[in-house]
VOGU-3710 file (C-alpha; in Angstrom, 3 decimals, decimal comma):
1> misrllvanr> -0,018/-0,023/-0,064  1,053/3,679/-0,509  1,950/5,025/2,865  3,881/8,132/1,548  2,747/10,351/-1,892  4,939/13,083/-3,404  3,051/15,186/-5,650  4,682/16,686/-8,621  2,793/19,658/-9,198  1,559/22,681/-7,697
11> geiarrvfat> -1,676/24,854/-6,375  -4,850/23,537/-6,759  -4,474/20,068/-7,948  -1,604/19,323/-5,510  -3,963/20,447/-2,394  -6,874/18,473/-4,314  -4,823/15,226/-4,052  -3,408/16,172/-0,323  -7,142/16,376/0,575  -8,072/12,876/-0,573
21> cralgvetva> -4,513/11,149/1,174  -5,475/13,469/4,514  -8,952/11,235/4,486  -7,344/7,978/3,632  -4,517/8,349/6,187  -1,761/8,614/3,379  1,292/10,990/3,897  2,135/13,697/1,738  5,223/15,626/0,230  5,045/18,918/-1,547
31> vhsdadaaep> 7,794/19,934/-4,379  7,810/23,238/-4,872  9,746/26,475/-6,365  11,362/29,515/-4,764  8,461/31,482/-6,061  5,605/28,842/-4,609  7,508/28,488/-1,229  4,435/30,457/0,793  1,773/29,193/-1,186  -0,945/27,151/0,549
41> fvgeadqavr> -0,044/23,943/-1,333  2,964/23,736/0,317  1,935/24,650/3,777  -0,816/21,761/3,734  1,852/18,710/2,964  3,583/16,867/5,708  6,583/17,362/4,085  7,735/20,014/1,529  11,107/20,015/-0,491  12,357/22,914/-2,695
51> lpgatpaety> 13,177/22,363/-6,246  16,051/24,135/-7,881  15,634/25,547/-11,384  16,517/28,723/-13,804  12,712/29,670/-13,625  9,913/28,656/-11,353  8,327/27,093/-13,968  11,433/25,069/-15,489  11,775/23,506/-11,492  8,680/21,345/-11,915
61> lrvdsildaa> 9,883/19,908/-15,245  13,228/18,740/-13,457  12,609/15,032/-13,133  16,132/14,345/-11,520  15,182/16,680/-9,052  11,696/15,701/-8,026  12,927/11,810/-7,862  15,933/13,102/-5,624  13,159/14,887/-3,585  10,922/11,367/-3,393
71> rrsgadavhp> 13,823/10,110/-1,779  15,160/12,577/0,864  11,537/12,778/1,609  10,664/8,796/2,090  7,866/9,023/-0,459  7,209/5,509/-1,902  4,692/6,808/-4,780  4,521/9,836/-7,374  1,300/11,277/-8,294  1,614/13,738/-11,131
81> gygflaenae> -1,642/15,760/-10,516  -2,467/17,313/-14,352  0,037/19,306/-16,662  3,713/19,429/-16,187  4,785/15,825/-16,289  1,256/14,275/-16,131  1,412/13,006/-19,685  5,459/12,723/-19,807  6,469/8,899/-20,381  9,633/9,456/-19,911
91> faaavtdagl> 8,793/10,733/-16,114  6,467/7,618/-15,894  9,492/5,308/-16,541  11,895/7,049/-14,318  9,608/6,719/-11,182  8,702/2,969/-12,255  12,644/2,402/-12,505  13,116/4,134/-9,548  11,040/1,616/-7,083  8,484/3,971/-6,644
101> twvgppakvi> 4,386/3,401/-7,159  3,377/5,667/-10,278  -0,043/6,920/-10,150  -1,129/6,990/-13,401  -1,002/4,596/-16,537  2,162/2,807/-17,781  4,568/4,899/-19,490  4,148/2,701/-22,765  0,036/3,837/-22,709  1,261/7,341/-21,790
111> avmgdklaak> 3,688/7,264/-25,083  1,034/6,067/-27,675  -1,568/8,675/-26,500  0,855/11,383/-26,316  1,484/11,291/-29,928  -1,916/12,313/-31,101  -0,972/11,056/-34,470  -0,171/7,537/-33,236  -3,100/7,345/-30,972  -5,498/8,156/-33,963
121> allaeagvpm> -4,051/5,386/-36,111  -4,172/2,850/-33,222  -8,001/4,024/-32,544  -9,201/3,775/-35,738  -8,158/0,228/-35,810  -10,149/-0,213/-32,692  -13,274/1,059/-34,458  -13,243/4,476/-32,689  -14,450/7,647/-35,239  -12,079/9,980/-36,289
131> lpswtdadei> -11,921/13,227/-38,319  -9,619/13,283/-41,412  -6,573/14,716/-40,828  -3,232/16,037/-42,505  0,623/16,446/-41,766  1,236/18,037/-45,049  -0,250/21,366/-45,411  -0,141/21,540/-49,125  -2,595/18,196/-49,341  -5,415/20,529/-48,144
141> idfpvlvkas> -8,014/21,954/-50,222  -11,090/22,397/-48,047  -10,930/24,856/-45,157  -11,853/25,410/-42,256  -9,014/23,489/-40,357  -7,749/23,135/-37,283  -3,682/23,055/-36,481  -2,895/20,851/-33,449  -0,127/20,419/-31,272  0,843/16,183/-31,650
151> aggggrgmri> 2,535/16,268/-28,062  0,161/18,418/-26,082  -3,248/19,675/-25,020  -4,953/22,514/-22,983  -5,741/24,265/-26,356  -1,923/25,466/-26,560  -0,542/25,031/-30,119  -3,838/25,350/-31,514  -5,115/27,534/-34,766  -8,042/27,501/-36,489
161> vrdaagltea> -7,562/28,353/-40,066  -10,548/29,598/-42,507  -8,342/29,960/-45,501  -5,000/29,236/-47,003  -3,868/32,670/-46,728  -3,584/32,201/-43,395  -2,267/28,341/-42,927  1,389/29,350/-43,238  1,367/31,733/-40,416  -0,715/29,636/-38,290
171> vasarreaaa> 0,990/26,268/-38,513  4,252/28,362/-37,785  2,794/30,232/-34,503  1,425/26,839/-33,357  4,709/25,252/-34,004  6,375/27,510/-31,332  3,605/27,775/-28,765  3,896/23,568/-28,622  7,439/23,568/-28,442  7,481/26,370/-25,609
181> afgdgtvfie> 4,548/24,321/-23,760  5,429/20,756/-24,642  9,263/20,675/-25,642  7,705/19,269/-29,135  6,850/21,596/-31,965  5,082/19,092/-33,955  1,738/20,055/-35,264  -0,777/18,291/-37,487  -4,333/19,529/-39,072  -7,651/18,523/-38,897
191> ryvergrhve> -10,589/19,297/-40,458  -12,939/22,011/-38,719  -16,394/21,107/-37,357  -18,224/24,095/-37,329  -20,833/24,500/-34,363  -19,399/21,368/-32,846  -19,534/20,367/-29,130  -16,429/19,111/-27,006  -17,790/16,136/-25,154  -15,791/13,911/-23,181
201> vqifgdahgr> -15,986/10,566/-21,250  -14,302/9,542/-17,811  -12,869/6,188/-18,115  -11,019/4,133/-15,379  -9,036/1,189/-15,809  -7,581/-1,265/-13,555  -4,992/-3,854/-13,560  -7,201/-6,703/-13,820  -8,221/-5,659/-17,439  -11,671/-4,170/-16,254
211> vvalgdrecs> -12,193/-0,365/-18,090  -15,368/1,611/-16,996  -17,208/4,766/-18,309  -17,868/6,767/-15,322  -19,965/9,436/-17,020  -19,450/12,389/-19,698  -19,059/15,939/-19,618  -19,704/18,933/-21,659  -16,982/21,185/-22,111  -17,965/23,388/-25,045
221> iqrrhqkive> -17,901/26,965/-23,838  -13,862/27,588/-24,413  -11,547/30,540/-24,993  -8,135/30,054/-26,736  -9,612/26,295/-27,217  -9,308/26,046/-23,568  -12,253/25,384/-21,206  -13,754/27,478/-18,747  -17,399/25,981/-18,386  -17,596/22,362/-17,576
231> eapavvperv> -20,863/20,493/-16,724  -21,929/16,884/-15,929  -23,504/15,045/-17,499  -23,595/16,410/-21,138  -27,210/17,402/-22,424  -27,173/14,780/-25,398  -29,666/12,099/-26,429  -29,338/8,943/-24,823  -28,405/7,039/-27,901  -25,488/9,472/-28,356
241> raalheaava> -24,192/8,947/-24,740  -24,391/5,339/-25,097  -22,236/5,385/-28,159  -19,851/7,826/-26,839  -19,268/5,341/-23,580  -18,906/2,704/-25,987  -16,171/4,396/-27,843  -14,258/5,608/-25,237  -14,312/2,178/-23,573  -12,997/0,677/-26,630
251> agravdylga> -10,331/3,114/-26,671  -9,179/2,253/-23,465  -9,198/-1,710/-23,925  -7,254/-0,923/-26,958  -4,086/-0,025/-25,081  -4,584/-2,173/-22,030  -5,684/1,326/-19,950  -4,941/1,463/-16,007  -6,031/4,530/-13,872  -8,166/7,760/-14,651
261> gtvefllapg> -8,474/8,739/-18,504  -10,515/10,764/-20,809  -11,427/10,229/-23,972  -12,294/13,356/-25,843  -14,953/13,568/-28,810  -16,114/16,499/-31,102  -19,704/16,213/-31,144  -21,400/17,760/-35,072  -24,903/19,020/-34,844  -26,050/15,957/-36,726
271> geffflemnt> -24,959/14,058/-33,597  -22,134/12,397/-35,036  -19,023/12,142/-33,196  -15,355/12,021/-33,627  -12,302/11,205/-31,400  -10,515/14,278/-30,598  -7,781/12,932/-27,907  -6,899/11,135/-25,000  -5,846/12,547/-22,251  -4,007/9,879/-19,653
281> rlqvehpvte> -4,628/11,856/-16,422  -7,111/13,286/-14,242  -8,812/16,259/-15,900  -9,064/19,672/-14,350  -13,159/19,139/-14,390  -12,867/16,099/-12,667  -15,056/17,238/-9,767  -18,343/17,678/-11,706  -18,004/13,814/-12,311  -17,197/13,292/-8,455
291> lctgldlvgl> -20,260/15,084/-7,603  -22,838/13,712/-10,299  -21,362/9,982/-9,113  -20,480/10,510/-5,188  -17,009/8,762/-6,070  -13,485/10,395/-5,188  -11,580/10,020/-8,372  -8,174/10,624/-6,647  -8,981/7,814/-4,303  -9,702/5,396/-6,974
301> qllvaegepl> -6,260/6,418/-8,655  -4,758/5,616/-5,482  -6,636/2,231/-5,215  -5,762/0,777/-8,918  -2,187/1,839/-8,438  -1,924/-0,418/-5,452  -2,870/-3,160/-7,737  -6,640/-3,518/-6,268  -9,540/-3,764/-8,378  -12,216/-1,185/-9,003
311> padlptstgh> -15,342/-1,745/-6,942  -17,575/-4,055/-8,630  -20,959/-1,899/-8,110  -20,016/1,520/-9,496  -22,523/4,292/-8,771  -24,793/6,069/-11,863  -24,681/9,451/-12,585  -27,287/11,717/-10,718  -28,347/15,217/-10,611  -26,030/17,934/-12,670
321> aievrlcaed> -22,887/19,698/-11,765  -21,506/22,740/-13,487  -17,610/24,004/-12,608  -16,120/27,416/-13,962  -12,487/28,239/-13,869  -11,809/31,641/-12,444  -8,743/32,856/-14,227  -6,317/35,690/-13,632  -7,256/37,643/-17,026  -9,149/40,545/-18,416
331> agsgwrpatg> -11,542/39,006/-21,027  -12,860/42,051/-22,383  -9,231/42,819/-23,562  -8,304/39,545/-25,427  -7,813/37,838/-22,588  -4,271/39,448/-21,442  -3,473/37,477/-18,410  -3,298/39,723/-14,854  -1,063/39,826/-12,139  -0,572/41,200/-8,659
341> tlhrfavpqv> -1,885/40,116/-5,065  -4,899/38,478/-4,154  -5,917/41,024/-1,249  -9,284/39,257/-0,772  -10,906/35,949/-1,776  -14,141/34,925/-0,720  -16,886/33,214/-2,124  -20,079/33,140/-0,131  -22,161/29,657/0,849  -19,318/27,205/0,042
351> aaefgglagp> -20,182/23,967/1,646  -17,042/21,956/0,918  -13,566/22,375/-0,225  -11,984/19,556/-2,927  -14,760/16,924/-2,063  -17,184/15,868/0,426  -19,931/17,820/-1,114  -23,135/15,907/0,195  -26,279/17,294/-1,456  -26,859/20,424/-3,110
361> glrldsgvva> -24,399/23,197/-2,881  -21,190/24,448/-3,723  -17,465/23,085/-3,834  -14,470/25,330/-4,338  -11,350/23,945/-5,660  -8,554/26,318/-5,194  -4,997/26,995/-5,699  -5,029/30,401/-3,995  -5,895/31,984/-1,174  -6,288/35,719/0,131
371> gsvvgvhyds> -2,761/37,095/0,291  -1,337/35,338/-2,373  0,735/36,706/-5,216  -0,354/35,654/-8,714  2,758/35,932/-11,576  3,436/35,453/-14,742  5,433/32,228/-14,469  2,060/29,654/-14,731  -0,982/28,894/-16,145  -3,927/31,589/-15,098
381> mlakliawgr> -6,514/29,517/-13,436  -6,657/30,549/-9,857  -9,422/28,341/-8,620  -12,693/26,390/-9,858  -16,184/26,511/-8,282  -18,371/23,773/-8,668  -22,091/23,777/-8,023  -24,112/20,255/-8,015  -28,104/20,601/-7,745  -31,187/18,134/-8,798
391> traeatrlla> -31,571/19,764/-11,922  -29,211/21,786/-14,531  -30,975/25,064/-13,849  -30,612/24,710/-10,257  -27,208/23,902/-10,483  -26,621/27,036/-12,735  -28,732/29,535/-10,325  -26,559/28,603/-7,236  -23,567/28,852/-9,167  -23,916/32,167/-11,163
401> talaraelhg> -25,123/33,766/-7,658  -22,281/32,619/-5,469  -19,895/34,014/-8,508  -21,611/37,407/-8,796  -21,887/37,821/-4,828  -17,982/36,706/-4,600  -15,457/39,307/-3,342  -12,221/39,234/-5,557  -9,943/41,951/-5,318  -6,737/42,884/-6,329
411> vttnrdllvr> -6,104/40,660/-9,338  -8,906/40,942/-12,825  -10,678/37,889/-12,843  -12,808/36,512/-15,810  -15,625/36,143/-13,269  -18,312/38,919/-14,752  -18,063/36,718/-18,170  -18,797/33,648/-16,275  -21,919/34,932/-14,638  -23,073/36,260/-17,744
421> vlrgpafaav> -22,708/33,040/-19,659  -24,488/30,908/-16,842  -27,237/33,442/-16,798  -27,504/33,767/-20,433  -30,577/32,479/-22,124  -28,328/30,688/-24,890  -26,644/28,721/-22,041  -30,088/27,633/-20,488  -31,340/26,594/-23,891  -28,115/24,350/-24,221
431> eidtgfldrh> -27,305/26,465/-27,414  -23,439/26,045/-27,307  -20,616/24,841/-29,042  -16,817/25,265/-29,047  -17,657/28,853/-30,960  -19,843/30,162/-28,121  -18,017/33,055/-26,976  -17,474/34,233/-30,528  -21,034/34,294/-31,282  -21,815/36,344/-27,725
441> pevfapllpa> -19,835/39,357/-27,701  -22,571/40,504/-25,007  -20,817/38,295/-22,099  -17,816/40,270/-22,299  -19,705/43,367/-20,689  -18,711/44,110/-17,197  -21,495/43,243/-14,767  -21,873/46,422/-13,309  -23,580/48,703/-15,645  -22,026/52,129/-16,656
451> drlplaalaa> -24,895/53,887/-15,020  -24,371/52,436/-11,807  -20,634/52,941/-11,484  -21,112/56,311/-9,605  -22,699/54,811/-6,849  -20,165/52,278/-6,388  -17,796/55,648/-6,313  -20,410/57,447/-3,840  -19,745/54,454/-1,423  -16,144/54,421/-1,551
461> alasaagrra> -16,207/58,033/-0,827  -18,436/57,667/2,030  -16,754/54,792/3,186  -13,314/56,651/3,341  -14,494/59,332/5,027  -15,986/57,142/7,732  -12,658/55,623/7,624  -10,793/59,230/8,561  -13,638/60,375/11,066  -12,953/56,735/12,937
471> aarvlaglps> -9,445/57,291/13,114  -9,639/61,142/14,262  -8,289/62,058/17,165  -10,744/65,253/18,028  -14,312/65,603/17,345  -14,464/62,279/15,546  -18,190/62,511/16,175  -18,657/65,310/13,558  -19,627/64,470/9,931  -16,864/64,969/7,746
481> gwrnvpavpq> -16,589/68,130/6,244  -19,268/69,503/8,249  -19,625/73,088/8,494  -22,125/75,475/10,537  -22,277/77,113/7,189  -22,995/75,125/3,915  -19,972/75,823/1,948  -18,708/73,847/-1,217  -18,955/69,910/-1,400  -16,043/67,534/-0,542
491> vtrfagpdge> -14,368/66,101/-3,546  -12,923/62,606/-3,746  -11,469/61,667/-7,009  -10,934/57,773/-8,665  -9,305/56,270/-11,539  -12,192/53,879/-12,650  -12,176/51,445/-15,211  -13,020/53,834/-17,891  -11,134/56,899/-17,016  -11,453/59,402/-13,706
501> ievryrldrt> -14,590/59,668/-11,659  -14,956/62,868/-9,472  -17,221/62,744/-6,646  -18,557/65,702/-5,131  -20,880/65,282/-1,527  -21,982/67,263/1,284  -23,092/66,042/4,636  -25,409/67,829/6,593  -24,959/68,360/10,523  -26,687/65,128/11,135
511> gglaewstdp> -24,647/63,212/8,957  -27,040/62,636/6,116  -26,224/63,094/2,537  -27,344/66,607/1,575  -25,975/66,479/-2,115  -23,704/64,806/-4,184  -23,122/64,341/-8,173  -20,284/62,885/-10,457  -21,145/64,380/-13,520  -23,083/68,401/-13,411
521> tvadptvalv> -24,419/67,538/-16,950  -26,017/64,340/-15,687  -29,315/63,880/-13,609  -28,018/61,681/-10,737  -30,895/59,574/-8,986  -31,968/60,555/-5,443  -30,176/59,191/-2,689  -30,316/58,970/0,762  -27,485/57,720/3,274  -28,516/54,638/5,393
531> eaapdrvvld> -25,403/53,704/7,238  -21,569/54,694/6,533  -19,007/52,865/7,860  -15,316/52,189/6,514  -16,362/48,513/5,271  -19,808/49,000/4,643  -22,036/51,860/3,108  -25,897/51,588/2,872  -27,709/53,965/0,623  -31,648/54,456/-0,491
541> vdgvrrayrv> -31,507/55,032/-4,062  -35,057/56,122/-5,625  -36,512/54,296/-2,375  -34,615/51,073/-2,859  -31,943/50,111/-0,045  -28,534/49,106/-1,589  -25,737/47,761/0,446  -22,319/48,140/-0,640  -19,533/46,386/0,543  -15,936/48,393/0,840
551> hrvgsavfvd> -12,510/47,138/1,071  -9,669/49,409/1,070  -5,970/48,574/0,578  -3,794/51,618/0,440  -5,324/53,724/-2,122  -6,987/50,908/-3,867  -10,889/50,749/-2,861  -12,886/47,509/-3,872  -16,465/47,783/-3,934  -18,931/45,049/-4,075
561> gpdgaaslte> -22,915/45,820/-4,464  -25,797/44,762/-5,533  -25,242/45,155/-9,194  -21,280/43,885/-9,732  -18,156/45,229/-8,459  -15,885/47,930/-8,840  -12,121/48,315/-8,426  -11,359/52,005/-8,090  -8,129/53,735/-7,050  -8,474/56,743/-4,944
571> lprlplpvae> -6,299/59,735/-6,584  -4,299/62,087/-4,325  -5,540/65,630/-3,795  -1,879/66,915/-4,802  -0,736/64,621/-6,966  3,378/64,255/-7,311  4,623/64,896/-10,754  5,745/61,798/-12,793  7,554/61,231/-15,787  6,102/61,773/-19,053
581> vaagsllapl> 5,912/58,923/-21,733  6,831/59,905/-25,366  3,298/60,199/-27,504  2,658/57,257/-28,988  4,313/54,776/-26,537  2,757/51,340/-26,427  3,389/49,870/-22,983  3,701/46,554/-21,746  0,407/45,365/-20,297  2,145/42,655/-17,744
591> pgavtrvhvr> 5,598/41,063/-16,992  6,978/38,888/-20,163  9,343/38,087/-22,755  9,330/39,309/-26,458  9,422/36,306/-28,499  9,546/38,022/-31,794  9,821/41,580/-33,167  7,747/41,780/-36,524  8,696/45,283/-37,993  11,621/47,706/-38,355
601> vgqrvtagdp> 12,040/51,142/-36,758  10,850/53,601/-39,767  8,378/51,099/-40,813  4,582/52,505/-41,767  1,783/50,393/-40,225  -1,613/50,696/-39,747  -3,911/49,983/-36,938  -4,046/46,525/-35,881  -0,624/45,213/-37,734  1,253/42,835/-35,349
611> lltleamkle> 3,957/44,890/-34,000  5,633/42,113/-31,661  4,753/38,777/-29,597  4,776/38,892/-26,049  4,836/35,795/-23,885  3,517/35,409/-20,627  1,553/32,700/-18,531  2,624/30,287/-21,053  0,883/31,988/-24,215  1,811/34,218/-26,901
621> hpvlaptdgv> 0,003/37,584/-26,738  0,532/39,734/-30,003  0,804/43,281/-29,325  -0,905/45,423/-32,076  -0,255/48,563/-33,700  -3,147/51,106/-32,024  -3,111/53,853/-34,998  -1,812/54,072/-38,291  1,874/55,661/-38,283  5,549/54,958/-38,468
631> vaelpvpagg> 7,562/52,860/-35,966  9,934/55,505/-34,467  11,373/53,005/-31,566  11,309/49,760/-30,511  13,500/49,546/-27,493  12,904/45,726/-26,754  14,597/43,498/-28,738  13,637/39,558/-29,446  14,041/37,464/-26,284  14,047/40,610/-23,952
641> qvrtgavlav> 12,150/40,343/-20,631  10,190/43,633/-19,947  8,529/44,524/-16,912  4,500/45,684/-16,618  4,689/49,395/-18,483  7,521/48,977/-19,880  7,501/50,723/-23,436  7,455/48,252/-26,137  7,257/50,516/-29,313  6,974/53,969/-29,955
651> idn> 4,281/54,853/-33,030  4,566/58,158/-34,733  1,410/59,759/-36,441
//
């Protein structure tokens, strides 16, 4: 039996595996980079070993270092989590050769399934339906097509191409991204199915020759070909479900599968489906299957790794579960990754973490806590929030409401987009496919309507005033700014999402709101002040009482209200001078590496032309010309590292 397990991964999946280990009495070992030394997963392990490495991300790819950590900590088994080394056949073989128990399928199975071209050929012989594919771009005569990385997954190295003109660059870009993510730039090309759905089947195999399907999942809502909303079961006809399960089990039996695996399919509008890939590991979205079956999939992984057979009577799926991936990124700005300190991370009504949910409710699987620092070294996912309900509608409502009420301060997230997806009529009607976000631009709008932002700013100003009065050494009982004879209003200025907001307000001798405005040219609603404290403001707006939660960190003010959340920065009354940036300067939106420069100094460009490519959080981010002009400066060469706010280029009009 396994007595001490080392998890060769970080963040949320490490915490998830540790939770099961604690329940089973298995001791745990974490490995970590210097950047992760203070992260929750390190503190939750029984032992932790620092890994050396040139960069934080590289530390988790050092097979020799991980095996040395297992030896030094006395671990007798290794769980790879997902990502990083989870689908690395050489790592699996090295673990086994070291005399350790490998929690996953055998290395030979990983090798076959890791090469998507070889996997397609093998499983086609087993009768699993396949899409036509090519390795030679010159053979393609029909578009659209999808360029895919042969050695990896997670949407990296994947590009949709709709005409021959864009094929060469798409293949080159996919190769670069695949090489950076997986160490292998091999790509192939498949026919692209319009309005296709991404449906997958969870399979499990044991050492006694049994392979079973444990349900299916709908994973069609994706950004950059990476899933952000997943649910179980998939909403498909029962005949289609049965065929999907049969094909998935056939795929598992074809390779004598052992452990947890996922067979992914593309479901065409007419009900026909095709094999996409087989992931030889636990999937990020495994909690929805756990909530519908009541199974602990990590516990099953450990069971079969110890050589035990799967239980004879496995439960069937009941109810409906939906998971969203909460990511540090600005969805409205091309999915730009976000960094910073997570000053507050609070989700209401969470009933369980990493498992253990019994009945309708919310489960949170998170890699972060309040105070965590989000950098550029790893994937942008912060946490997963999962709801289980008796029906799909029940789970949807529960999840959307909890997300909307969550307090997520300090780092931009995709929360608003997720809420709008869940609350949209298309999701309710199951009108979903992999192009969902392209066809629904309305979900990119922030939850907080523009006409409600002034109320949030007013709440922030009143909370700030209440904080000053609470800290006052004399006359603390007087309203802020009060004069015996009415004078000019008090003014508080904030930097908001769309520019500066100036709040002008005056309190009367009772502390009531005598007047207020943010824009003299616009009629503001009638507002009465009900309560004002440093962390809570209650306003009566046109006869409706509205409560705002206010959290201040330095000059940053986070306001959570009934309409949505606002992140504001209170501006100083007397700002200090700052260095001017040359007109036409294009600034780095986040730290990263300039991988390619597409233009030269003196070249004329038009708005939208690619200037350079910035790599951060394992993804390429094109930097485009904001306007027509001539490239005057390119201060950062290819290969250069930049910080947030660094000048990447200067465009003269």
